[in-house]
PDB file of N, CA, C and O in Angstrom, chain B, residues numbered from 101:
ATOM      1  N   MET B 101     -11.351  -5.086  -7.262  1.00  0.00           N
ATOM      2  CA  MET B 101     -10.764  -6.214  -6.571  1.00  0.00           C
ATOM      3  C   MET B 101     -11.021  -6.037  -5.081  1.00  0.00           C
ATOM      4  O   MET B 101     -10.734  -4.978  -4.522  1.00  0.00           O
ATOM      5  N   HIS B 102     -11.549  -7.043  -4.451  1.00  0.00           N
ATOM      6  CA  HIS B 102     -11.843  -6.988  -3.034  1.00  0.00           C
ATOM      7  C   HIS B 102     -10.943  -7.956  -2.293  1.00  0.00           C
ATOM      8  O   HIS B 102     -10.756  -9.094  -2.723  1.00  0.00           O
ATOM      9  N   PHE B 103     -10.395  -7.514  -1.201  1.00  0.00           N
ATOM     10  CA  PHE B 103      -9.520  -8.334  -0.381  1.00  0.00           C
ATOM     11  C   PHE B 103     -10.232  -8.679   0.920  1.00  0.00           C
ATOM     12  O   PHE B 103     -11.070  -7.918   1.405  1.00  0.00           O
ATOM     13  N   LEU B 104      -9.896  -9.804   1.461  1.00  0.00           N
ATOM     14  CA  LEU B 104     -10.454 -10.202   2.736  1.00  0.00           C
ATOM     15  C   LEU B 104      -9.882  -9.347   3.844  1.00  0.00           C
ATOM     16  O   LEU B 104      -8.726  -8.929   3.787  1.00  0.00           O
ATOM     17  N   ASN B 105     -10.686  -9.091   4.837  1.00  0.00           N
ATOM     18  CA  ASN B 105     -10.203  -8.404   6.019  1.00  0.00           C
ATOM     19  C   ASN B 105      -9.677  -9.472   6.959  1.00  0.00           C
ATOM     20  O   ASN B 105     -10.416  -9.971   7.808  1.00  0.00           O
ATOM     21  N   LEU B 106      -8.434  -9.821   6.820  1.00  0.00           N
ATOM     22  CA  LEU B 106      -7.832 -10.915   7.556  1.00  0.00           C
ATOM     23  C   LEU B 106      -7.121 -10.389   8.790  1.00  0.00           C
ATOM     24  O   LEU B 106      -6.262  -9.512   8.698  1.00  0.00           O
ATOM     25  N   ILE B 107      -7.483 -10.927   9.944  1.00  0.00           N
ATOM     26  CA  ILE B 107      -6.814 -10.552  11.186  1.00  0.00           C
ATOM     27  C   ILE B 107      -6.207 -11.818  11.772  1.00  0.00           C
ATOM     28  O   ILE B 107      -6.895 -12.819  11.968  1.00  0.00           O
ATOM     29  N   VAL B 108      -4.924 -11.760  12.046  1.00  0.00           N
ATOM     30  CA  VAL B 108      -4.183 -12.915  12.537  1.00  0.00           C
ATOM     31  C   VAL B 108      -3.576 -12.570  13.883  1.00  0.00           C
ATOM     32  O   VAL B 108      -3.113 -11.447  14.084  1.00  0.00           O
ATOM     33  N   LYS B 109      -3.572 -13.514  14.804  1.00  0.00           N
ATOM     34  CA  LYS B 109      -2.905 -13.304  16.086  1.00  0.00           C
ATOM     35  C   LYS B 109      -1.460 -13.782  15.953  1.00  0.00           C
ATOM     36  O   LYS B 109      -1.200 -14.870  15.440  1.00  0.00           O
ATOM     37  N   THR B 110      -0.545 -12.971  16.413  1.00  0.00           N
ATOM     38  CA  THR B 110       0.865 -13.317  16.355  1.00  0.00           C
ATOM     39  C   THR B 110       1.519 -13.027  17.696  1.00  0.00           C
ATOM     40  O   THR B 110       1.051 -12.172  18.448  1.00  0.00           O
ATOM     41  N   LYS B 111       2.589 -13.730  17.995  1.00  0.00           N
ATOM     42  CA  LYS B 111       3.307 -13.529  19.255  1.00  0.00           C
ATOM     43  C   LYS B 111       4.636 -12.842  18.969  1.00  0.00           C
ATOM     44  O   LYS B 111       5.343 -13.196  18.026  1.00  0.00           O
ATOM     45  N   ILE B 112       4.961 -11.864  19.790  1.00  0.00           N
ATOM     46  CA  ILE B 112       6.201 -11.099  19.656  1.00  0.00           C
ATOM     47  C   ILE B 112       6.964 -11.209  20.967  1.00  0.00           C
ATOM     48  O   ILE B 112       6.384 -11.054  22.042  1.00  0.00           O
ATOM     49  N   GLY B 113       8.258 -11.475  20.881  1.00  0.00           N
ATOM     50  CA  GLY B 113       9.095 -11.531  22.079  1.00  0.00           C
ATOM     51  C   GLY B 113       9.546 -10.140  22.480  1.00  0.00           C
ATOM     52  O   GLY B 113      10.006  -9.362  21.644  1.00  0.00           O
ATOM     53  N   THR B 114       9.413  -9.828  23.763  1.00  0.00           N
ATOM     54  CA  THR B 114       9.845  -8.526  24.277  1.00  0.00           C
ATOM     55  C   THR B 114      10.765  -8.734  25.476  1.00  0.00           C
ATOM     56  O   THR B 114      10.937  -9.859  25.947  1.00  0.00           O
ATOM     57  N   ASN B 115      11.347  -7.660  25.959  1.00  0.00           N
ATOM     58  CA  ASN B 115      12.246  -7.685  27.118  1.00  0.00           C
ATOM     59  C   ASN B 115      13.343  -8.740  26.966  1.00  0.00           C
ATOM     60  O   ASN B 115      13.476  -9.633  27.802  1.00  0.00           O
ATOM     61  N   LYS B 116      14.115  -8.628  25.909  1.00  0.00           N
ATOM     62  CA  LYS B 116      15.223  -9.552  25.622  1.00  0.00           C
ATOM     63  C   LYS B 116      14.753 -10.993  25.490  1.00  0.00           C
ATOM     64  O   LYS B 116      15.494 -11.927  25.797  1.00  0.00           O
ATOM     65  N   GLY B 117      13.502 -11.171  25.025  1.00  0.00           N
ATOM     66  CA  GLY B 117      12.961 -12.500  24.794  1.00  0.00           C
ATOM     67  C   GLY B 117      12.391 -13.182  26.014  1.00  0.00           C
ATOM     68  O   GLY B 117      12.031 -14.357  25.942  1.00  0.00           O
ATOM     69  N   THR B 118      12.297 -12.486  27.134  1.00  0.00           N
ATOM     70  CA  THR B 118      11.786 -13.107  28.354  1.00  0.00           C
ATOM     71  C   THR B 118      10.276 -12.994  28.483  1.00  0.00           C
ATOM     72  O   THR B 118       9.675 -13.653  29.331  1.00  0.00           O
ATOM     73  N   GLN B 119       9.662 -12.171  27.655  1.00  0.00           N
ATOM     74  CA  GLN B 119       8.222 -11.961  27.730  1.00  0.00           C
ATOM     75  C   GLN B 119       7.624 -12.132  26.336  1.00  0.00           C
ATOM     76  O   GLN B 119       8.243 -11.734  25.349  1.00  0.00           O
ATOM     77  N   MET B 120       6.422 -12.721  26.240  1.00  0.00           N
ATOM     78  CA  MET B 120       5.738 -12.875  24.960  1.00  0.00           C
ATOM     79  C   MET B 120       4.484 -12.010  24.975  1.00  0.00           C
ATOM     80  O   MET B 120       3.722 -12.009  25.942  1.00  0.00           O
ATOM     81  N   LEU B 121       4.286 -11.278  23.891  1.00  0.00           N
ATOM     82  CA  LEU B 121       3.149 -10.387  23.750  1.00  0.00           C
ATOM     83  C   LEU B 121       2.333 -10.874  22.565  1.00  0.00           C
ATOM     84  O   LEU B 121       2.885 -11.062  21.482  1.00  0.00           O
ATOM     85  N   GLU B 122       1.028 -11.084  22.740  1.00  0.00           N
ATOM     86  CA  GLU B 122       0.167 -11.555  21.661  1.00  0.00           C
ATOM     87  C   GLU B 122      -0.593 -10.370  21.082  1.00  0.00           C
ATOM     88  O   GLU B 122      -1.273  -9.644  21.807  1.00  0.00           O
ATOM     89  N   LEU B 123      -0.472 -10.177  19.748  1.00  0.00           N
ATOM     90  CA  LEU B 123      -1.097  -9.052  19.068  1.00  0.00           C
ATOM     91  C   LEU B 123      -1.999  -9.542  17.948  1.00  0.00           C
ATOM     92  O   LEU B 123      -1.773 -10.614  17.387  1.00  0.00           O
ATOM     93  N   GLU B 124      -3.018  -8.764  17.624  1.00  0.00           N
ATOM     94  CA  GLU B 124      -3.832  -9.028  16.448  1.00  0.00           C
ATOM     95  C   GLU B 124      -3.294  -8.162  15.321  1.00  0.00           C
ATOM     96  O   GLU B 124      -3.230  -6.939  15.444  1.00  0.00           O
ATOM     97  N   VAL B 125      -2.910  -8.796  14.231  1.00  0.00           N
ATOM     98  CA  VAL B 125      -2.291  -8.102  13.114  1.00  0.00           C
ATOM     99  C   VAL B 125      -3.107  -8.362  11.861  1.00  0.00           C
ATOM    100  O   VAL B 125      -3.452  -9.508  11.575  1.00  0.00           O
ATOM    101  N   GLY B 126      -3.420  -7.312  11.109  1.00  0.00           N
ATOM    102  CA  GLY B 126      -4.131  -7.438   9.845  1.00  0.00           C
ATOM    103  C   GLY B 126      -3.152  -7.313   8.690  1.00  0.00           C
ATOM    104  O   GLY B 126      -1.952  -7.131   8.898  1.00  0.00           O
ATOM    105  N   LEU B 127      -3.666  -7.412   7.482  1.00  0.00           N
ATOM    106  CA  LEU B 127      -2.817  -7.256   6.310  1.00  0.00           C
ATOM    107  C   LEU B 127      -2.354  -5.804   6.201  1.00  0.00           C
ATOM    108  O   LEU B 127      -3.152  -4.894   6.425  1.00  0.00           O
ATOM    109  N   PRO B 128      -1.101  -5.569   5.868  1.00  0.00           N
ATOM    110  CA  PRO B 128      -0.640  -4.185   5.706  1.00  0.00           C
ATOM    111  C   PRO B 128      -1.275  -3.573   4.465  1.00  0.00           C
ATOM    112  O   PRO B 128      -1.435  -4.259   3.455  1.00  0.00           O
ATOM    113  N   ASN B 129      -1.634  -2.311   4.520  1.00  0.00           N
ATOM    114  CA  ASN B 129      -2.272  -1.651   3.380  1.00  0.00           C
ATOM    115  C   ASN B 129      -1.376  -0.549   2.814  1.00  0.00           C
ATOM    116  O   ASN B 129      -1.879   0.457   2.312  1.00  0.00           O
ATOM    117  N   TRP B 130      -0.080  -0.725   2.887  1.00  0.00           N
ATOM    118  CA  TRP B 130       0.808   0.343   2.479  1.00  0.00           C
ATOM    119  C   TRP B 130       1.583   0.024   1.216  1.00  0.00           C
ATOM    120  O   TRP B 130       2.516   0.754   0.881  1.00  0.00           O
ATOM    121  N   ALA B 131       1.235  -1.043   0.496  1.00  0.00           N
ATOM    122  CA  ALA B 131       1.955  -1.351  -0.727  1.00  0.00           C
ATOM    123  C   ALA B 131       1.054  -2.073  -1.724  1.00  0.00           C
ATOM    124  O   ALA B 131       0.139  -2.797  -1.333  1.00  0.00           O
ATOM    125  N   GLY B 132       1.314  -1.874  -2.997  1.00  0.00           N
ATOM    126  CA  GLY B 132       0.662  -2.614  -4.064  1.00  0.00           C
ATOM    127  C   GLY B 132      -0.823  -2.366  -4.175  1.00  0.00           C
ATOM    128  O   GLY B 132      -1.308  -1.267  -3.902  1.00  0.00           O
ATOM    129  N   GLU B 133      -1.550  -3.412  -4.583  1.00  0.00           N
ATOM    130  CA  GLU B 133      -2.984  -3.329  -4.801  1.00  0.00           C
ATOM    131  C   GLU B 133      -3.742  -2.973  -3.523  1.00  0.00           C
ATOM    132  O   GLU B 133      -4.737  -2.250  -3.571  1.00  0.00           O
ATOM    133  N   LEU B 134      -3.273  -3.478  -2.383  1.00  0.00           N
ATOM    134  CA  LEU B 134      -3.943  -3.150  -1.119  1.00  0.00           C
ATOM    135  C   LEU B 134      -3.920  -1.654  -0.858  1.00  0.00           C
ATOM    136  O   LEU B 134      -4.918  -1.086  -0.413  1.00  0.00           O
ATOM    137  N   PHE B 135      -2.784  -1.008  -1.132  1.00  0.00           N
ATOM    138  CA  PHE B 135      -2.689   0.432  -0.906  1.00  0.00           C
ATOM    139  C   PHE B 135      -3.580   1.193  -1.874  1.00  0.00           C
ATOM    140  O   PHE B 135      -4.250   2.147  -1.477  1.00  0.00           O
ATOM    141  N   LEU B 136      -3.598   0.783  -3.148  1.00  0.00           N
ATOM    142  CA  LEU B 136      -4.420   1.489  -4.124  1.00  0.00           C
ATOM    143  C   LEU B 136      -5.896   1.421  -3.757  1.00  0.00           C
ATOM    144  O   LEU B 136      -6.610   2.419  -3.849  1.00  0.00           O
ATOM    145  N   GLU B 137      -6.350   0.241  -3.341  1.00  0.00           N
ATOM    146  CA  GLU B 137      -7.749   0.106  -2.932  1.00  0.00           C
ATOM    147  C   GLU B 137      -8.033   0.924  -1.674  1.00  0.00           C
ATOM    148  O   GLU B 137      -9.081   1.564  -1.580  1.00  0.00           O
ATOM    149  N   TYR B 138      -7.121   0.913  -0.710  1.00  0.00           N
ATOM    150  CA  TYR B 138      -7.267   1.687   0.524  1.00  0.00           C
ATOM    151  C   TYR B 138      -7.334   3.183   0.210  1.00  0.00           C
ATOM    152  O   TYR B 138      -8.168   3.900   0.763  1.00  0.00           O
ATOM    153  N   GLN B 139      -6.454   3.650  -0.681  1.00  0.00           N
ATOM    154  CA  GLN B 139      -6.426   5.064  -1.025  1.00  0.00           C
ATOM    155  C   GLN B 139      -7.710   5.486  -1.747  1.00  0.00           C
ATOM    156  O   GLN B 139      -8.230   6.574  -1.501  1.00  0.00           O
ATOM    157  N   GLU B 140      -8.224   4.627  -2.638  1.00  0.00           N
ATOM    158  CA  GLU B 140      -9.461   4.960  -3.339  1.00  0.00           C
ATOM    159  C   GLU B 140     -10.640   5.065  -2.366  1.00  0.00           C
ATOM    160  O   GLU B 140     -11.458   5.979  -2.475  1.00  0.00           O
ATOM    161  N   ARG B 141     -10.723   4.126  -1.412  1.00  0.00           N
ATOM    162  CA  ARG B 141     -11.805   4.175  -0.430  1.00  0.00           C
ATOM    163  C   ARG B 141     -11.688   5.423   0.446  1.00  0.00           C
ATOM    164  O   ARG B 141     -12.690   6.063   0.765  1.00  0.00           O
ATOM    165  N   ARG B 142     -10.464   5.759   0.827  1.00  0.00           N
ATOM    166  CA  ARG B 142     -10.249   6.914   1.691  1.00  0.00           C
ATOM    167  C   ARG B 142     -10.580   8.223   0.970  1.00  0.00           C
ATOM    168  O   ARG B 142     -11.200   9.117   1.547  1.00  0.00           O
ATOM    169  N   MET B 143     -10.165   8.329  -0.293  1.00  0.00           N
ATOM    170  CA  MET B 143     -10.450   9.541  -1.059  1.00  0.00           C
ATOM    171  C   MET B 143     -11.948   9.679  -1.342  1.00  0.00           C
ATOM    172  O   MET B 143     -12.466  10.795  -1.373  1.00  0.00           O
ATOM    173  N   ALA B 144     -12.649   8.559  -1.548  1.00  0.00           N
ATOM    174  CA  ALA B 144     -14.086   8.604  -1.813  1.00  0.00           C
ATOM    175  C   ALA B 144     -14.862   9.047  -0.576  1.00  0.00           C
ATOM    176  O   ALA B 144     -15.943   9.624  -0.695  1.00  0.00           O
ATOM    177  N   SER B 145     -14.318   8.782   0.604  1.00  0.00           N
ATOM    178  CA  SER B 145     -15.022   9.148   1.827  1.00  0.00           C
ATOM    179  C   SER B 145     -14.842  10.622   2.201  1.00  0.00           C
ATOM    180  O   SER B 145     -15.560  11.120   3.068  1.00  0.00           O
ATOM    181  N   LEU B 146     -13.908  11.326   1.572  1.00  0.00           N
ATOM    182  CA  LEU B 146     -13.684  12.738   1.874  1.00  0.00           C
ATOM    183  C   LEU B 146     -14.745  13.610   1.222  1.00  0.00           C
ATOM    184  O   LEU B 146     -15.182  13.308   0.112  1.00  0.00           O
ATOM    185  N   PRO B 147     -15.172  14.682   1.881  1.00  0.00           N
ATOM    186  CA  PRO B 147     -16.057  15.651   1.226  1.00  0.00           C
ATOM    187  C   PRO B 147     -15.318  16.295   0.045  1.00  0.00           C
ATOM    188  O   PRO B 147     -14.101  16.476   0.089  1.00  0.00           O
ATOM    189  N   GLN B 148     -16.064  16.636  -1.005  1.00  0.00           N
ATOM    190  CA  GLN B 148     -15.457  17.151  -2.237  1.00  0.00           C
ATOM    191  C   GLN B 148     -14.726  18.485  -2.036  1.00  0.00           C
ATOM    192  O   GLN B 148     -13.805  18.797  -2.791  1.00  0.00           O
ATOM    193  N   GLU B 149     -15.117  19.261  -1.049  1.00  0.00           N
ATOM    194  CA  GLU B 149     -14.501  20.573  -0.822  1.00  0.00           C
ATOM    195  C   GLU B 149     -13.281  20.511   0.111  1.00  0.00           C
ATOM    196  O   GLU B 149     -12.699  21.550   0.425  1.00  0.00           O
ATOM    197  N   THR B 150     -12.896  19.334   0.549  1.00  0.00           N
ATOM    198  CA  THR B 150     -11.735  19.192   1.437  1.00  0.00           C
ATOM    199  C   THR B 150     -10.473  19.602   0.692  1.00  0.00           C
ATOM    200  O   THR B 150     -10.270  19.215  -0.459  1.00  0.00           O
ATOM    201  N   ILE B 151      -9.627  20.386   1.349  1.00  0.00           N
ATOM    202  CA  ILE B 151      -8.381  20.828   0.731  1.00  0.00           C
ATOM    203  C   ILE B 151      -7.248  19.930   1.209  1.00  0.00           C
ATOM    204  O   ILE B 151      -7.064  19.724   2.409  1.00  0.00           O
ATOM    205  N   ILE B 152      -6.488  19.398   0.248  1.00  0.00           N
ATOM    206  CA  ILE B 152      -5.388  18.486   0.531  1.00  0.00           C
ATOM    207  C   ILE B 152      -4.080  19.228   0.281  1.00  0.00           C
ATOM    208  O   ILE B 152      -3.924  19.906  -0.734  1.00  0.00           O
ATOM    209  N   SER B 153      -3.166  19.095   1.194  1.00  0.00           N
ATOM    210  CA  SER B 153      -1.864  19.731   1.079  1.00  0.00           C
ATOM    211  C   SER B 153      -0.882  18.734   0.455  1.00  0.00           C
ATOM    212  O   SER B 153      -0.778  17.600   0.920  1.00  0.00           O
ATOM    213  N   THR B 154      -0.159  19.147  -0.596  1.00  0.00           N
ATOM    214  CA  THR B 154       0.795  18.275  -1.290  1.00  0.00           C
ATOM    215  C   THR B 154       2.125  18.999  -1.471  1.00  0.00           C
ATOM    216  O   THR B 154       2.264  20.164  -1.098  1.00  0.00           O
ATOM    217  N   LYS B 155       3.086  18.307  -2.039  1.00  0.00           N
ATOM    218  CA  LYS B 155       4.415  18.878  -2.354  1.00  0.00           C
ATOM    219  C   LYS B 155       5.039  19.558  -1.134  1.00  0.00           C
ATOM    220  O   LYS B 155       5.380  20.740  -1.179  1.00  0.00           O
ATOM    221  N   ARG B 156       5.183  18.800  -0.045  1.00  0.00           N
ATOM    222  CA  ARG B 156       5.779  19.301   1.201  1.00  0.00           C
ATOM    223  C   ARG B 156       5.021  20.484   1.792  1.00  0.00           C
ATOM    224  O   ARG B 156       5.603  21.327   2.474  1.00  0.00           O
ATOM    225  N   GLY B 157       3.722  20.539   1.524  1.00  0.00           N
ATOM    226  CA  GLY B 157       2.900  21.604   2.079  1.00  0.00           C
ATOM    227  C   GLY B 157       2.904  22.881   1.282  1.00  0.00           C
ATOM    228  O   GLY B 157       2.323  23.870   1.728  1.00  0.00           O
ATOM    229  N   THR B 158       3.534  22.909   0.122  1.00  0.00           N
ATOM    230  CA  THR B 158       3.611  24.133  -0.669  1.00  0.00           C
ATOM    231  C   THR B 158       2.504  24.233  -1.706  1.00  0.00           C
ATOM    232  O   THR B 158       2.318  25.298  -2.295  1.00  0.00           O
ATOM    233  N   ARG B 159       1.763  23.156  -1.947  1.00  0.00           N
ATOM    234  CA  ARG B 159       0.684  23.167  -2.928  1.00  0.00           C
ATOM    235  C   ARG B 159      -0.593  22.659  -2.279  1.00  0.00           C
ATOM    236  O   ARG B 159      -0.561  21.724  -1.480  1.00  0.00           O
ATOM    237  N   ARG B 160      -1.715  23.276  -2.624  1.00  0.00           N
ATOM    238  CA  ARG B 160      -3.003  22.869  -2.075  1.00  0.00           C
ATOM    239  C   ARG B 160      -3.937  22.551  -3.229  1.00  0.00           C
ATOM    240  O   ARG B 160      -3.932  23.227  -4.258  1.00  0.00           O
ATOM    241  N   ILE B 161      -4.753  21.492  -3.038  1.00  0.00           N
ATOM    242  CA  ILE B 161      -5.672  21.064  -4.082  1.00  0.00           C
ATOM    243  C   ILE B 161      -6.944  20.533  -3.433  1.00  0.00           C
ATOM    244  O   ILE B 161      -6.886  19.948  -2.352  1.00  0.00           O
ATOM    245  N   LYS B 162      -8.098  20.731  -4.081  1.00  0.00           N
ATOM    246  CA  LYS B 162      -9.360  20.205  -3.553  1.00  0.00           C
ATOM    247  C   LYS B 162      -9.421  18.698  -3.790  1.00  0.00           C
ATOM    248  O   LYS B 162      -8.838  18.183  -4.745  1.00  0.00           O
ATOM    249  N   ALA B 163     -10.126  18.009  -2.920  1.00  0.00           N
ATOM    250  CA  ALA B 163     -10.248  16.548  -3.041  1.00  0.00           C
ATOM    251  C   ALA B 163     -10.916  16.157  -4.354  1.00  0.00           C
ATOM    252  O   ALA B 163     -10.600  15.109  -4.917  1.00  0.00           O
ATOM    253  N   SER B 164     -11.832  16.982  -4.849  1.00  0.00           N
ATOM    254  CA  SER B 164     -12.510  16.668  -6.113  1.00  0.00           C
ATOM    255  C   SER B 164     -11.572  16.770  -7.309  1.00  0.00           C
ATOM    256  O   SER B 164     -11.834  16.156  -8.343  1.00  0.00           O
ATOM    257  N   MET B 165     -10.483  17.530  -7.192  1.00  0.00           N
ATOM    258  CA  MET B 165      -9.532  17.711  -8.294  1.00  0.00           C
ATOM    259  C   MET B 165      -8.319  16.783  -8.184  1.00  0.00           C
ATOM    260  O   MET B 165      -7.480  16.743  -9.085  1.00  0.00           O
ATOM    261  N   TYR B 166      -8.231  16.047  -7.089  1.00  0.00           N
ATOM    262  CA  TYR B 166      -7.079  15.153  -6.883  1.00  0.00           C
ATOM    263  C   TYR B 166      -7.098  14.056  -7.944  1.00  0.00           C
ATOM    264  O   TYR B 166      -8.140  13.439  -8.162  1.00  0.00           O
ATOM    265  N   PRO B 167      -5.968  13.799  -8.611  1.00  0.00           N
ATOM    266  CA  PRO B 167      -5.965  12.790  -9.688  1.00  0.00           C
ATOM    267  C   PRO B 167      -6.216  11.379  -9.156  1.00  0.00           C
ATOM    268  O   PRO B 167      -5.793  11.031  -8.054  1.00  0.00           O
ATOM    269  N   LYS B 168      -6.907  10.583  -9.953  1.00  0.00           N
ATOM    270  CA  LYS B 168      -7.180   9.189  -9.596  1.00  0.00           C
ATOM    271  C   LYS B 168      -5.907   8.369  -9.763  1.00  0.00           C
ATOM    272  O   LYS B 168      -5.032   8.715 -10.557  1.00  0.00           O
ATOM    273  N   THR B 169      -5.815   7.276  -9.005  1.00  0.00           N
ATOM    274  CA  THR B 169      -4.659   6.396  -9.130  1.00  0.00           C
ATOM    275  C   THR B 169      -4.743   5.638 -10.437  1.00  0.00           C
ATOM    276  O   THR B 169      -5.824   5.228 -10.858  1.00  0.00           O
ATOM    277  N   GLN B 170      -3.604   5.453 -11.075  1.00  0.00           N
ATOM    278  CA  GLN B 170      -3.560   4.724 -12.335  1.00  0.00           C
ATOM    279  C   GLN B 170      -2.959   3.355 -12.082  1.00  0.00           C
ATOM    280  O   GLN B 170      -1.873   3.229 -11.516  1.00  0.00           O
ATOM    281  N   ARG B 171      -3.683   2.332 -12.510  1.00  0.00           N
ATOM    282  CA  ARG B 171      -3.195   0.965 -12.355  1.00  0.00           C
ATOM    283  C   ARG B 171      -2.620   0.509 -13.679  1.00  0.00           C
ATOM    284  O   ARG B 171      -3.235   0.667 -14.733  1.00  0.00           O
ATOM    285  N   LYS B 172      -1.443  -0.053 -13.605  1.00  0.00           N
ATOM    286  CA  LYS B 172      -0.770  -0.532 -14.805  1.00  0.00           C
ATOM    287  C   LYS B 172      -0.682  -2.043 -14.758  1.00  0.00           C
ATOM    288  O   LYS B 172      -0.598  -2.640 -13.684  1.00  0.00           O
ATOM    289  N   ASN B 173      -0.702  -2.651 -15.919  1.00  0.00           N
ATOM    290  CA  ASN B 173      -0.504  -4.091 -16.002  1.00  0.00           C
ATOM    291  C   ASN B 173       1.003  -4.328 -16.022  1.00  0.00           C
ATOM    292  O   ASN B 173       1.630  -4.290 -17.081  1.00  0.00           O
ATOM    293  N   LEU B 174       1.577  -4.571 -14.852  1.00  0.00           N
ATOM    294  CA  LEU B 174       3.024  -4.675 -14.735  1.00  0.00           C
ATOM    295  C   LEU B 174       3.578  -6.029 -15.154  1.00  0.00           C
ATOM    296  O   LEU B 174       4.788  -6.161 -15.337  1.00  0.00           O
ATOM    297  N   ILE B 175       2.727  -7.040 -15.311  1.00  0.00           N
ATOM    298  CA  ILE B 175       3.223  -8.374 -15.615  1.00  0.00           C
ATOM    299  C   ILE B 175       3.721  -8.483 -17.049  1.00  0.00           C
ATOM    300  O   ILE B 175       4.782  -9.060 -17.285  1.00  0.00           O
ATOM    301  N   SER B 176       2.985  -7.946 -18.007  1.00  0.00           N
ATOM    302  CA  SER B 176       3.411  -8.081 -19.398  1.00  0.00           C
ATOM    303  C   SER B 176       4.593  -7.158 -19.671  1.00  0.00           C
ATOM    304  O   SER B 176       4.540  -5.966 -19.371  1.00  0.00           O
ATOM    305  N   GLY B 177       5.639  -7.707 -20.231  1.00  0.00           N
ATOM    306  CA  GLY B 177       6.828  -6.942 -20.569  1.00  0.00           C
ATOM    307  C   GLY B 177       7.748  -6.662 -19.398  1.00  0.00           C
ATOM    308  O   GLY B 177       8.711  -5.907 -19.534  1.00  0.00           O
ATOM    309  N   LEU B 178       7.469  -7.256 -18.258  1.00  0.00           N
ATOM    310  CA  LEU B 178       8.287  -7.046 -17.065  1.00  0.00           C
ATOM    311  C   LEU B 178       9.626  -7.761 -17.237  1.00  0.00           C
ATOM    312  O   LEU B 178       9.666  -8.921 -17.646  1.00  0.00           O
ATOM    313  N   ARG B 179      10.700  -7.081 -16.929  1.00  0.00           N
ATOM    314  CA  ARG B 179      12.037  -7.675 -17.054  1.00  0.00           C
ATOM    315  C   ARG B 179      12.558  -8.018 -15.664  1.00  0.00           C
ATOM    316  O   ARG B 179      12.562  -7.174 -14.768  1.00  0.00           O
ATOM    317  N   ILE B 180      12.994  -9.254 -15.493  1.00  0.00           N
ATOM    318  CA  ILE B 180      13.540  -9.690 -14.223  1.00  0.00           C
ATOM    319  C   ILE B 180      14.936 -10.245 -14.446  1.00  0.00           C
ATOM    320  O   ILE B 180      15.240 -10.790 -15.507  1.00  0.00           O
ATOM    321  N   SER B 181      15.777 -10.100 -13.435  1.00  0.00           N
ATOM    322  CA  SER B 181      17.135 -10.633 -13.550  1.00  0.00           C
ATOM    323  C   SER B 181      17.180 -12.009 -12.908  1.00  0.00           C
ATOM    324  O   SER B 181      16.453 -12.292 -11.957  1.00  0.00           O
ATOM    325  N   SER B 182      18.042 -12.854 -13.442  1.00  0.00           N
ATOM    326  CA  SER B 182      18.210 -14.201 -12.908  1.00  0.00           C
ATOM    327  C   SER B 182      19.673 -14.603 -13.065  1.00  0.00           C
ATOM    328  O   SER B 182      20.479 -13.833 -13.587  1.00  0.00           O
ATOM    329  N   ALA B 183      20.006 -15.777 -12.624  1.00  0.00           N
ATOM    330  CA  ALA B 183      21.367 -16.304 -12.710  1.00  0.00           C
ATOM    331  C   ALA B 183      22.365 -15.351 -12.059  1.00  0.00           C
ATOM    332  O   ALA B 183      23.322 -14.895 -12.685  1.00  0.00           O
ATOM    333  N   ARG B 184      22.110 -15.066 -10.783  1.00  0.00           N
ATOM    334  CA  ARG B 184      22.968 -14.163  -9.992  1.00  0.00           C
ATOM    335  C   ARG B 184      23.084 -12.768 -10.599  1.00  0.00           C
ATOM    336  O   ARG B 184      24.098 -12.091 -10.422  1.00  0.00           O
ATOM    337  N   GLY B 185      22.056 -12.345 -11.306  1.00  0.00           N
ATOM    338  CA  GLY B 185      22.037 -11.003 -11.876  1.00  0.00           C
ATOM    339  C   GLY B 185      22.740 -10.869 -13.204  1.00  0.00           C
ATOM    340  O   GLY B 185      22.878  -9.754 -13.707  1.00  0.00           O
ATOM    341  N   THR B 186      23.195 -11.969 -13.796  1.00  0.00           N
ATOM    342  CA  THR B 186      23.922 -11.877 -15.077  1.00  0.00           C
ATOM    343  C   THR B 186      23.015 -12.047 -16.279  1.00  0.00           C
ATOM    344  O   THR B 186      23.420 -11.735 -17.398  1.00  0.00           O
ATOM    345  N   ALA B 187      21.802 -12.531 -16.081  1.00  0.00           N
ATOM    346  CA  ALA B 187      20.860 -12.729 -17.204  1.00  0.00           C
ATOM    347  C   ALA B 187      19.589 -11.924 -16.929  1.00  0.00           C
ATOM    348  O   ALA B 187      19.216 -11.712 -15.775  1.00  0.00           O
ATOM    349  N   VAL B 188      18.938 -11.486 -17.987  1.00  0.00           N
ATOM    350  CA  VAL B 188      17.694 -10.737 -17.883  1.00  0.00           C
ATOM    351  C   VAL B 188      16.649 -11.460 -18.710  1.00  0.00           C
ATOM    352  O   VAL B 188      16.890 -11.801 -19.868  1.00  0.00           O
ATOM    353  N   ARG B 189      15.457 -11.701 -18.102  1.00  0.00           N
ATOM    354  CA  ARG B 189      14.364 -12.352 -18.814  1.00  0.00           C
ATOM    355  C   ARG B 189      13.186 -11.402 -18.873  1.00  0.00           C
ATOM    356  O   ARG B 189      12.958 -10.628 -17.943  1.00  0.00           O
ATOM    357  N   THR B 190      12.433 -11.456 -19.968  1.00  0.00           N
ATOM    358  CA  THR B 190      11.217 -10.664 -20.130  1.00  0.00           C
ATOM    359  C   THR B 190      10.032 -11.590 -19.978  1.00  0.00           C
ATOM    360  O   THR B 190       9.960 -12.619 -20.649  1.00  0.00           O
ATOM    361  N   LEU B 191       9.100 -11.241 -19.105  1.00  0.00           N
ATOM    362  CA  LEU B 191       7.910 -12.075 -18.900  1.00  0.00           C
ATOM    363  C   LEU B 191       6.889 -11.818 -19.968  1.00  0.00           C
ATOM    364  O   LEU B 191       5.821 -12.429 -19.960  1.00  0.00           O
TER     365      LEU B 191
END
């Protein structure tokens, strides 16, 4: 799955709203499919002998041995609550 590299200009109020700052903002890559694709690209760009520190720095593993991300089909069988949380529906 390929996502567009979308960059949007947005205005942010600073100094108690007296000043406007214009920034270029892209899509966040820290959640969902965007993060999984970002992580796969980043891991593929690492040399195979790179050592990665995990588990709060207590475990070390080579980049070639790092497990691949697993994508699950979350839509089928997904349970959501509705009616102010009193009913549960299965998609």
